[in-house]
PAMIDO-317039 format. One record per atom (N, C-alpha, C): y, z, x; atom name; residue number from 0. Coordinates in pm, 1 decimal, always signed. Layout:
<sites>
<site <Y Z X> "CA" NUM>
...
</sites>
This chain:
<sites>
<site <-582.1 +487.1 -2183.2> "N" 0>
<site <-713.4 +526.2 -2161.3> "CA" 0>
<site <-742.5 +451.4 -1953.5> "C" 0>
<site <-782.7 +521.2 -1862.2> "N" 1>
<site <-812.5 +488.1 -1741.2> "CA" 1>
<site <-892.4 +399.1 -1761.7> "C" 1>
<site <-874.6 +316.8 -1622.4> "N" 2>
<site <-986.3 +174.9 -1605.3> "CA" 2>
<site <-1138.0 +301.8 -1508.1> "C" 2>
<site <-1210.9 +296.7 -1600.9> "N" 3>
<site <-1341.4 +366.9 -1481.8> "CA" 3>
<site <-1375.8 +294.8 -1400.3> "C" 3>
<site <-1362.3 +345.3 -1262.0> "N" 4>
<site <-1416.4 +212.3 -1122.7> "CA" 4>
<site <-1451.9 +307.4 -1014.2> "C" 4>
<site <-1572.9 +288.5 -929.3> "N" 5>
<site <-1645.6 +369.5 -829.6> "CA" 5>
<site <-1515.2 +369.2 -714.2> "C" 5>
<site <-1559.3 +473.1 -665.0> "N" 6>
<site <-1438.3 +503.3 -511.6> "CA" 6>
<site <-1473.5 +363.0 -423.8> "C" 6>
<site <-1575.6 +318.5 -399.7> "N" 7>
<site <-1639.2 +221.2 -337.7> "CA" 7>
<site <-1562.2 +82.8 -340.7> "C" 7>
<site <-1564.1 +58.0 -495.8> "N" 8>
<site <-1505.5 -127.7 -571.9> "CA" 8>
<site <-1393.6 -42.7 -563.4> "C" 8>
<site <-1282.2 +40.1 -565.8> "N" 9>
<site <-1190.1 +37.8 -561.0> "CA" 9>
<site <-1142.6 +11.1 -406.5> "C" 9>
<site <-1223.2 +107.1 -309.4> "N" 10>
<site <-1191.3 +87.5 -166.7> "CA" 10>
<site <-1179.4 -94.8 -116.7> "C" 10>
<site <-1288.4 -168.3 -197.6> "N" 11>
<site <-1306.1 -285.5 -169.2> "CA" 11>
<site <-1171.2 -339.9 -169.8> "C" 11>
<site <-1148.3 -341.2 -338.4> "N" 12>
<site <-1036.3 -399.5 -348.3> "CA" 12>
<site <-908.2 -394.8 -287.2> "C" 12>
<site <-858.3 -248.6 -173.8> "N" 13>
<site <-802.6 -221.6 -113.3> "CA" 13>
<site <-795.1 -334.7 -16.6> "C" 13>
<site <-927.0 -392.8 +43.2> "N" 14>
<site <-980.7 -426.7 +133.4> "CA" 14>
<site <-914.1 -543.0 +135.4> "C" 14>
<site <-953.9 -585.2 -2.6> "N" 15>
<site <-933.3 -754.7 +8.8> "CA" 15>
<site <-770.1 -811.4 -75.0> "C" 15>
<site <-701.8 -736.9 -103.2> "N" 16>
<site <-550.4 -716.6 -57.8> "CA" 16>
<site <-496.9 -724.3 -1.0> "C" 16>
<site <-520.7 -651.9 +129.9> "N" 17>
<site <-516.8 -687.9 +286.4> "CA" 17>
<site <-554.0 -783.5 +375.6> "C" 17>
<site <-629.4 -862.8 +272.0> "N" 18>
<site <-649.5 -975.8 +346.1> "CA" 18>
<site <-600.1 -1065.2 +237.4> "C" 18>
<site <-485.1 -1074.8 +164.9> "N" 19>
<site <-426.4 -1151.6 +169.8> "CA" 19>
<site <-312.9 -1143.9 +245.9> "C" 19>
<site <-276.4 -1082.4 +365.6> "N" 20>
<site <-160.3 -1088.3 +414.5> "CA" 20>
<site <-145.8 -1226.3 +477.3> "C" 20>
<site <-59.1 -1255.5 +535.5> "N" 21>
<site <-66.7 -1400.9 +565.3> "CA" 21>
<site <-105.1 -1343.1 +729.9> "C" 21>
<site <-170.7 -1420.6 +830.9> "N" 22>
<site <-256.4 -1406.2 +996.5> "CA" 22>
<site <-114.9 -1393.8 +1036.3> "C" 22>
<site <-19.7 -1463.7 +1054.7> "N" 23>
<site <+99.5 -1419.4 +1138.8> "CA" 23>
<site <+152.7 -1329.6 +1104.2> "C" 23>
<site <+120.7 -1242.2 +970.4> "N" 24>
<site <+191.4 -1085.7 +914.3> "CA" 24>
<site <+123.7 -993.1 +987.2> "C" 24>
<site <-4.6 -1019.3 +942.8> "N" 25>
<site <-128.4 -955.3 +958.2> "CA" 25>
<site <-138.5 -912.2 +1126.7> "C" 25>
<site <-99.2 -1016.1 +1186.4> "N" 26>
<site <-93.4 -1012.5 +1361.7> "CA" 26>
<site <-7.9 -910.9 +1350.2> "C" 26>
<site <+100.5 -876.6 +1333.0> "N" 27>
<site <+210.8 -820.6 +1362.7> "CA" 27>
<site <+206.0 -674.7 +1339.0> "C" 27>
<site <+110.2 -640.8 +1248.4> "N" 28>
<site <+77.0 -505.1 +1201.7> "CA" 28>
<site <+33.8 -443.5 +1284.0> "C" 28>
<site <+113.0 -351.5 +1343.6> "N" 29>
<site <+37.9 -221.8 +1494.8> "CA" 29>
<site <+59.8 -146.7 +1422.7> "C" 29>
<site <-33.0 +2.4 +1485.2> "N" 30>
<site <-24.9 +134.0 +1444.8> "CA" 30>
<site <-23.9 +165.8 +1310.9> "C" 30>
<site <-57.4 +135.9 +1231.5> "N" 31>
<site <-38.2 +191.4 +1098.7> "CA" 31>
<site <-254.6 +187.8 +1037.6> "C" 31>
<site <-260.5 +263.9 +967.2> "N" 32>
<site <-360.5 +298.4 +907.8> "CA" 32>
<site <-350.2 +325.3 +753.4> "C" 32>
<site <-470.9 +254.1 +700.3> "N" 33>
<site <-450.4 +225.9 +522.6> "CA" 33>
<site <-534.0 +321.9 +486.5> "C" 33>
<site <-507.5 +421.4 +421.6> "N" 34>
<site <-565.7 +539.4 +365.2> "CA" 34>
<site <-598.7 +506.5 +171.2> "C" 34>
<site <-717.6 +517.9 +101.2> "N" 35>
<site <-723.1 +575.9 -57.0> "CA" 35>
<site <-737.8 +706.9 -50.7> "C" 35>
<site <-620.2 +766.4 -181.0> "N" 36>
<site <-643.9 +906.6 -154.2> "CA" 36>
<site <-632.3 +906.9 -345.7> "C" 36>
<site <-700.1 +1021.6 -424.3> "N" 37>
<site <-696.0 +1030.6 -584.7> "CA" 37>
<site <-542.2 +1005.8 -593.9> "C" 37>
<site <-463.9 +1100.7 -591.6> "N" 38>
<site <-327.7 +1090.7 -614.7> "CA" 38>
<site <-246.2 +1159.5 -553.6> "C" 38>
<site <-117.8 +1158.6 -540.3> "N" 39>
<site <+40.9 +1220.9 -490.4> "CA" 39>
<site <+5.8 +1344.4 -558.4> "C" 39>
<site <+19.7 +1468.8 -461.8> "N" 40>
<site <+49.6 +1600.7 -517.4> "CA" 40>
<site <+187.4 +1582.1 -540.2> "C" 40>
<site <+238.1 +1574.3 -504.0> "N" 41>
<site <+389.1 +1591.3 -516.9> "CA" 41>
<site <+437.0 +1505.7 -649.3> "C" 41>
<site <+397.1 +1373.1 -690.5> "N" 42>
<site <+455.4 +1253.6 -744.8> "CA" 42>
<site <+340.3 +1186.2 -813.4> "C" 42>
<site <+242.3 +1245.4 -947.5> "N" 43>
<site <+106.9 +1246.8 -966.0> "CA" 43>
<site <+140.5 +1069.7 -1024.3> "C" 43>
<site <+235.9 +1009.6 -1032.0> "N" 44>
<site <+253.5 +875.1 -1070.4> "CA" 44>
<site <+294.3 +771.8 -993.2> "C" 44>
<site <+268.5 +824.4 -870.6> "N" 45>
<site <+364.2 +750.1 -726.8> "CA" 45>
<site <+180.3 +642.6 -750.9> "C" 45>
<site <+171.9 +515.9 -698.5> "N" 46>
<site <+110.2 +408.2 -688.3> "CA" 46>
<site <+61.1 +415.9 -540.1> "C" 46>
<site <+168.9 +435.1 -434.5> "N" 47>
<site <+128.8 +411.7 -268.8> "CA" 47>
<site <+209.8 +494.6 -193.7> "C" 47>
<site <+259.7 +500.5 -93.4> "N" 48>
<site <+337.8 +544.7 -27.6> "CA" 48>
<site <+322.8 +494.5 +134.7> "C" 48>
<site <+431.1 +452.1 +182.4> "N" 49>
<site <+446.9 +391.6 +327.8> "CA" 49>
<site <+493.6 +519.5 +388.0> "C" 49>
<site <+426.1 +588.3 +502.7> "N" 50>
<site <+481.3 +691.6 +573.4> "CA" 50>
<site <+467.4 +669.0 +713.1> "C" 50>
<site <+586.0 +639.6 +754.2> "N" 51>
<site <+624.6 +606.4 +924.5> "CA" 51>
<site <+731.8 +597.9 +971.0> "C" 51>
<site <+755.4 +498.0 +1030.4> "N" 52>
<site <+897.2 +433.1 +1103.9> "CA" 52>
<site <+874.5 +267.0 +1072.0> "C" 52>
<site <+962.3 +185.9 +1022.2> "N" 53>
<site <+959.3 +79.3 +1014.0> "CA" 53>
<site <+943.1 +18.2 +1120.1> "C" 53>
<site <+883.6 -106.0 +1132.4> "N" 54>
<site <+850.0 -194.4 +1231.4> "CA" 54>
<site <+984.1 -241.1 +1278.4> "C" 54>
<site <+1116.1 -230.8 +1167.4> "N" 55>
<site <+1260.2 -227.4 +1219.3> "CA" 55>
<site <+1350.6 -152.0 +1241.5> "C" 55>
<site <+1274.9 -54.6 +1254.4> "N" 56>
<site <+1373.8 +115.4 +1331.9> "CA" 56>
<site <+1296.4 +157.2 +1455.8> "C" 56>
<site <+1175.3 +100.5 +1483.1> "N" 57>
<site <+1118.4 +141.9 +1632.1> "CA" 57>
<site <+1222.3 +86.3 +1733.6> "C" 57>
<site <+1219.7 +203.1 +1824.4> "N" 58>
<site <+1310.3 +144.8 +1944.9> "CA" 58>
<site <+1183.0 +215.7 +2060.3> "C" 58>
<site <+1233.7 +260.0 +2191.6> "N" 59>
<site <+1165.6 +270.7 +2304.1> "CA" 59>
<site <+1090.0 +411.0 +2336.6> "C" 59>
<site <+1103.1 +467.3 +2179.3> "N" 60>
<site <+1082.5 +615.2 +2187.4> "CA" 60>
<site <+960.7 +628.4 +2115.4> "C" 60>
<site <+917.7 +520.0 +2054.5> "N" 61>
<site <+790.0 +525.0 +1928.2> "CA" 61>
<site <+665.7 +491.0 +1993.1> "C" 61>
<site <+672.2 +441.0 +2126.4> "N" 62>
<site <+544.4 +418.1 +2233.5> "CA" 62>
<site <+482.1 +585.8 +2222.6> "C" 62>
<site <+354.6 +582.4 +2206.0> "N" 63>
<site <+234.2 +687.4 +2159.8> "CA" 63>
<site <+243.3 +800.8 +2078.0> "C" 63>
<site <+384.2 +736.8 +1928.9> "N" 64>
<site <+365.3 +808.5 +1837.9> "CA" 64>
<site <+217.1 +780.8 +1793.1> "C" 64>
<site <+179.2 +889.2 +1650.6> "N" 65>
<site <+80.5 +854.4 +1591.9> "CA" 65>
<site <+102.8 +749.7 +1469.7> "C" 65>
<site <+12.3 +708.5 +1424.6> "N" 66>
<site <-20.2 +622.7 +1349.2> "CA" 66>
<site <+78.9 +582.1 +1216.4> "C" 66>
<site <+112.9 +515.6 +1171.5> "N" 67>
<site <+182.1 +514.9 +1019.1> "CA" 67>
<site <+110.3 +512.6 +932.1> "C" 67>
<site <+109.4 +596.5 +827.7> "N" 68>
<site <+23.8 +571.6 +689.1> "CA" 68>
<site <+33.6 +453.9 +587.1> "C" 68>
<site <-17.5 +407.9 +539.3> "N" 69>
<site <-34.8 +368.7 +383.3> "CA" 69>
<site <-65.6 +418.9 +321.5> "C" 69>
<site <-63.8 +502.1 +175.9> "N" 70>
<site <-187.6 +575.0 +79.7> "CA" 70>
<site <-162.2 +504.2 -55.8> "C" 70>
<site <-268.3 +470.9 -59.7> "N" 71>
<site <-297.8 +402.7 -195.7> "CA" 71>
<site <-379.9 +492.9 -301.4> "C" 71>
<site <-260.5 +530.0 -372.4> "N" 72>
<site <-342.2 +651.8 -489.1> "CA" 72>
<site <-403.3 +559.3 -584.4> "C" 72>
<site <-522.2 +558.4 -613.0> "N" 73>
<site <-666.1 +517.5 -645.2> "CA" 73>
<site <-665.4 +551.1 -835.5> "C" 73>
<site <-614.5 +726.0 -845.6> "N" 74>
<site <-616.7 +775.9 -1028.1> "CA" 74>
<site <-468.2 +706.4 -1085.3> "C" 74>
<site <-386.3 +692.2 -976.4> "N" 75>
<site <-265.1 +637.2 -1067.6> "CA" 75>
<site <-243.5 +516.1 -1090.9> "C" 75>
<site <-341.7 +462.4 -1048.6> "N" 76>
<site <-332.9 +279.6 -1058.3> "CA" 76>
<site <-433.1 +265.0 -1150.5> "C" 76>
<site <-533.9 +342.0 -1160.7> "N" 77>
<site <-629.5 +356.2 -1273.1> "CA" 77>
<site <-589.1 +378.3 -1422.9> "C" 77>
<site <-539.4 +483.2 -1403.8> "N" 78>
<site <-474.9 +530.6 -1489.8> "CA" 78>
<site <-345.1 +460.3 -1592.4> "C" 78>
<site <-298.9 +387.1 -1489.3> "N" 79>
<site <-194.4 +272.0 -1561.5> "CA" 79>
<site <-233.3 +131.4 -1641.2> "C" 79>
<site <-367.5 +89.9 -1580.9> "N" 80>
<site <-399.5 -52.6 -1602.3> "CA" 80>
<site <-490.4 -34.7 -1733.1> "C" 80>
<site <-529.8 -172.4 -1781.0> "N" 81>
<site <-598.2 -156.8 -1915.3> "CA" 81>
<site <-730.4 -228.7 -1854.6> "C" 81>
<site <-748.2 -280.1 -1784.9> "N" 82>
<site <-922.0 -320.8 -1741.4> "CA" 82>
<site <-876.1 -347.8 -1612.7> "C" 82>
<site <-1027.1 -423.2 -1525.9> "N" 83>
<site <-1046.3 -413.4 -1392.8> "CA" 83>
<site <-992.4 -571.1 -1356.1> "C" 83>
<site <-935.9 -639.7 -1392.8> "N" 84>
<site <-818.0 -779.9 -1387.3> "CA" 84>
<site <-672.5 -711.6 -1326.8> "C" 84>
<site <-659.4 -571.4 -1423.6> "N" 85>
<site <-537.3 -560.9 -1388.1> "CA" 85>
<site <-527.5 -433.7 -1261.3> "C" 85>
<site <-633.0 -373.2 -1264.3> "N" 86>
<site <-644.8 -309.2 -1158.0> "CA" 86>
<site <-630.8 -377.6 -984.1> "C" 86>
<site <-727.6 -492.9 -957.9> "N" 87>
<site <-700.3 -593.2 -875.4> "CA" 87>
<site <-551.1 -636.7 -897.1> "C" 87>
<site <-475.3 -682.2 -986.0> "N" 88>
<site <-372.3 -719.9 -951.6> "CA" 88>
<site <-215.8 -572.9 -887.1> "C" 88>
<site <-273.5 -479.4 -971.8> "N" 89>
<site <-175.6 -391.5 -959.4> "CA" 89>
<site <-217.6 -321.4 -772.8> "C" 89>
<site <-309.5 -321.2 -727.1> "N" 90>
<site <-354.8 -311.0 -595.8> "CA" 90>
<site <-358.8 -373.4 -494.0> "C" 90>
<site <-314.5 -516.4 -537.0> "N" 91>
<site <-263.7 -613.0 -402.8> "CA" 91>
<site <-106.8 -649.4 -449.9> "C" 91>
<site <-51.5 -594.3 -588.3> "N" 92>
<site <+114.4 -532.8 -529.2> "CA" 92>
<site <+99.7 -425.6 -486.1> "C" 92>
<site <+62.8 -356.0 -484.7> "N" 93>
<site <+78.7 -201.7 -437.8> "CA" 93>
<site <+83.2 -188.2 -323.8> "C" 93>
<site <-3.5 -239.8 -250.2> "N" 94>
<site <-72.5 -290.6 -95.9> "CA" 94>
<site <+48.7 -362.4 +7.9> "C" 94>
<site <+70.2 -464.4 -74.5> "N" 95>
<site <+209.0 -543.0 -52.6> "CA" 95>
<site <+342.5 -513.6 -49.4> "C" 95>
<site <+364.2 -417.6 -128.3> "N" 96>
<site <+460.8 -379.2 -135.3> "CA" 96>
<site <+468.3 -216.4 -11.3> "C" 96>
<site <+339.1 -152.5 +11.3> "N" 97>
<site <+403.8 -76.6 +96.3> "CA" 97>
<site <+356.5 -129.0 +256.1> "C" 97>
<site <+342.7 -274.6 +279.8> "N" 98>
<site <+299.6 -307.7 +386.1> "CA" 98>
<site <+455.1 -369.4 +412.7> "C" 98>
<site <+538.2 -383.5 +299.4> "N" 99>
<site <+666.9 -489.7 +316.9> "CA" 99>
<site <+757.3 -369.3 +382.5> "C" 99>
<site <+702.0 -218.8 +377.4> "N" 100>
<site <+805.2 -139.5 +378.9> "CA" 100>
<site <+773.1 -67.4 +526.6> "C" 100>
<site <+663.1 -120.2 +590.3> "N" 101>
<site <+632.4 -120.8 +744.5> "CA" 101>
<site <+703.0 -229.8 +798.2> "C" 101>
<site <+758.8 -328.0 +740.7> "N" 102>
<site <+830.6 -428.6 +815.5> "CA" 102>
<site <+992.9 -412.8 +803.1> "C" 102>
<site <+1007.1 -319.5 +725.3> "N" 103>
<site <+1170.9 -256.3 +663.9> "CA" 103>
<site <+1242.3 -329.1 +532.8> "C" 103>
<site <+1153.0 -355.8 +468.4> "N" 104>
<site <+1190.7 -429.4 +352.0> "CA" 104>
<site <+1275.3 -325.2 +274.6> "C" 104>
<site <+1322.3 -275.1 +154.4> "N" 105>
<site <+1381.6 -199.0 +135.0> "CA" 105>
<site <+1310.3 -182.9 -6.2> "C" 105>
<site <+1325.8 -101.0 -97.6> "N" 106>
<site <+1293.4 -122.2 -238.0> "CA" 106>
<site <+1377.4 -207.6 -350.2> "C" 106>
<site <+1504.3 -218.2 -332.9> "N" 107>
<site <+1560.9 -269.0 -401.4> "CA" 107>
<site <+1516.7 -424.0 -390.7> "C" 107>
<site <+1525.0 -498.0 -209.5> "N" 108>
<site <+1457.6 -631.3 -218.1> "CA" 108>
<site <+1339.3 -645.1 -249.7> "C" 108>
<site <+1249.5 -556.6 -244.9> "N" 109>
<site <+1131.0 -568.3 -321.3> "CA" 109>
<site <+1139.7 -611.3 -459.5> "C" 109>
<site <+1204.5 -509.1 -512.8> "N" 110>
<site <+1226.6 -561.1 -663.6> "CA" 110>
<site <+1307.7 -698.5 -728.9> "C" 110>
<site <+1388.5 -765.5 -630.9> "N" 111>
<site <+1404.5 -847.7 -649.7> "CA" 111>
<site <+1335.4 -1014.7 -612.6> "C" 111>
<site <+1264.0 -974.8 -490.3> "N" 112>
<site <+1133.8 -1046.9 -447.8> "CA" 112>
<site <+965.0 -1030.5 -556.9> "C" 112>
<site <+1002.1 -898.0 -684.7> "N" 113>
<site <+881.0 -937.4 -758.0> "CA" 113>
<site <+816.7 -887.4 -735.6> "C" 113>
<site <+827.8 -760.1 -605.6> "N" 114>
<site <+758.2 -678.1 -568.1> "CA" 114>
<site <+750.5 -551.6 -583.2> "C" 114>
<site <+841.4 -521.8 -676.5> "N" 115>
<site <+850.2 -379.8 -745.1> "CA" 115>
<site <+760.9 -287.7 -810.0> "C" 115>
</sites>
């Protein structure tokens, strides 16, 4: 059974997860917008998605590009969690996971680090 939570509360949890990013890394994040959506239409079980050009892949042609996006999928997370504490934990993991993709960290490495 899915956890019931208001959109405002979920958005608050995403903001709190972003606050967990160490300041030196947060300062390095540029041209990225974090969005919350209900569910990915192509992959309903997907918890989050980074769409853009990772920092490690950017070159001189990147200037003037539209912002990269990180989308956190509320309904998918609420559906997999048992209670609000679990939602807090899963939102934090998902946000950090997607931010790591921005920094060029691949799936395999994230799993090795426990952020898979």
